Structures are given as C-alpha cells and as structure tokens.
C-alpha positions in Angstrom: 12.0 17.1 11.7 9.5 18.0 9.0 9.6 16.6 5.5 8.1 17.8 2.3 5.1 15.5 1.6 6.4 15.0 -2.0 9.6 13.4 -0.7 9.7 9.7 -1.3 10.8 8.5 2.2 9.0 5.1 1.9 10.9 4.2 -1.2 14.2 4.6 0.6 12.9 2.4 3.4 11.5 -0.4 1.3 13.8 -0.4 -1.6 14.2 -2.5 -3.7 12.2 -5.7 -3.5 8.8 -4.0 -2.9 6.4 -3.3 -5.7 6.0 0.5 -5.2 9.8 1.4 -5.3 10.4 -0.8 -8.3 7.5 0.8 -10.2 8.9 4.3 -9.2 12.3 3.3 -10.6 11.0 1.7 -13.8 8.8 4.7 -14.8 11.0 7.4 -13.3 8.3 8.6 -11.0 9.4 11.7 -9.1 7.2 13.9 -7.0 4.2 11.8 -8.0 4.5 12.4 -11.7 6.2 10.9 -14.7 6.5 11.6 -18.4 5.3 9.0 -20.9 6.6 10.0 -24.4 5.6 13.6 -24.6 2.8 13.7 -22.0 3.3 14.2 -18.3 1.0 12.3 -15.9 0.2 13.1 -12.3 -0.2 10.1 -10.0 -2.4 10.0 -7.0 -1.0 7.8 -4.2 -3.8 8.7 -1.8 -5.6 5.9 -0.1 -8.2 4.4 -2.3 -7.0 6.2 -5.5 -5.5 3.1 -7.2 -6.7 -0.3 -6.2 -3.8 -2.2 -7.7 -1.1 0.0 -6.1 -2.9 0.0 -2.7 -3.1 -3.8 -2.6 0.5 -4.4 -3.8 2.6 -1.5 -2.7 4.5 -3.0 0.2 4.6 -6.7 -0.7 7.5 -8.3 -2.5 7.5 -8.1 -6.3 7.4 -11.8 -6.6 4.0 -11.7 -5.0 2.8 -8.4 -6.6 3.6 -9.4 -10.2 1.0 -12.3 -10.3 -1.5 -10.2 -8.4 -1.2 -7.3 -10.9 -1.4 -9.7 -13.8 -4.5 -11.3 -12.4 -6.2 -8.0 -11.8 -5.3 -6.6 -15.3 -6.5 -9.9 -16.9 -9.9 -9.6 -15.2 -10.5 -6.2 -16.8 -10.7 -7.7 -20.3 
C-alpha cells in the first residue's frame, strides 16, 4: 500500500509520549506546516534539517525536555 509522504504515520505509531508527536499536537502541525498568529510556516523534517528535532524526535518527552532546554540555553 502506498501512502502520501505528507501523512503523519509516525505520529500515530509513537503517540503520545514521544517528543515529535507532542510538538505536532501543541503547535497544530499538519502536512509539515503550522500557522503562528497570521503567518504560516513550513517545516522541514528532512534528516539534518533541524538538529534539536533530529536528536529528540523519538525519545520520551521527559528526556527530550531537558535536552531541548540545554540546547536552547547554549545559544545565548
């Protein structure tokens, strides 16, 4: 069976304690895009496109939260 590449199959499989599905739920990400206020943003989930997402996508949120905080803190 063939699937549309924009279908979120991984979210259905890993929901809901993994980082990526929770982020998709929180921001209302659908078909790799979301609207923030009046602007629409396209996301790139390709390998290497987002370091934070790549490192934390499929680990539990209890582990991903501190990892994300540490990475964001190192930017300042």
